[in-house]
N, C-alpha and C positions, 0 to 999 in steps of 0.2 A: 174417039172412043177411049174410055178410061179403063186402065188395067187394074183389076182387083186381085191382089195377091192372095187373099183368103179364099176367094172362089177357085183360083187355080190350085191352091194347096188342097182344097176339098176334092177336086177332081183326081189329083194324084193319089191321095190317101184312099179314095174309093177303088182305084185300079189296083193298088197294092194289096188290099184285103181280098181281092178276087183272084190273086195269083195262086197257083197250085203246082206242085211238082208233077212230073210226068207219071211217076209211080202212083201217086194218089189218084190220078185220073184213070190210069190203065188197069189197076188191080180190080176195081168193080166190074169192068167189062170182061176181064178174064174169068172172073167168078160167074158172071151171068151166062157166058157161053161155054162154061165147063172146061176151060183151058188152064185153070189155075194149077192143077196137078202137074201138067206137062211143064208149065213155067217153073214151078218149084223144083222139079226133077232136073231140068236144064240148069237152073241156078245152083243146085247142089253139086253137080258135076263141075261147074265153073269154079265154085268155091274150093273144091278139092284141088284142082290144078293151080289156082292162085295161091293157096295156102301152103301146099307142099313144095312148091318151087320146082325148078327144072330137073334137079337130080332125082328126086323121088318120082316125079311125073314121068321121067324117062323109063322107069321100071313099071309104070302102070300100063298094063296091056289092054285092059277093058274095064269100063266103068259104066254102070247103068242103074236105074232105079226101077224096082218092080214091087208093087204092093207096099209102097212107102219104106222099103228097105234099100239101102245103098249097097250094091254088090261091086266089089273092087277086086280085080285080078292083078296080082303082083308077080312079076317073073322071078324075082330073087327070093329064095326061101328064107334067108336070114332076115331080110327086110320085112317080109310078110309076117314072120313071127314077132318081130319088134313092133310093128304097127298094130298087130292084133291085141297087144296089151293096152292100146290106147283107143279102143273102139268106142267106149263111152264118151271119152273126151272129144273124139271126132264128131260123134252124133250131136253132142251138146253144142259144139262150136258151129257146126253147119246150121242147126236149128236156130241158134242165136243170130247168125248172119241172115237167114231167111226171114226171121222175125216172127215165126210161129213154130209150133211143135209139128213139123212135117214128117221127119224121119222117125221111124219106130226102131230101127236097128241098122247096124253096119255089119256086113258079111265080107270077110277078107279071105281070098283063096288064091 
């Protein structure tokens, strides 16, 4: 049996073009079953904790998404005031990380 390098190369190139990331496969299913909102809400909370780091995250008492608004409860009043000046930046950053315009606003209390 003769080994044909071109034939094997064509097989490999066919397989590579068929590869997809798990996100590209999963997102259409989440949309189809109406779970994309919950996925984005969970992702927004995770982005908050990852971005703010352990110091600010330790002052975060509660965080949730309701009607596309991110509600954040901060226990320190001075930190709450400082973060409230950056609400638009936080919203833009989280939306950029999610990849679409998911959040309509950020409420800090």
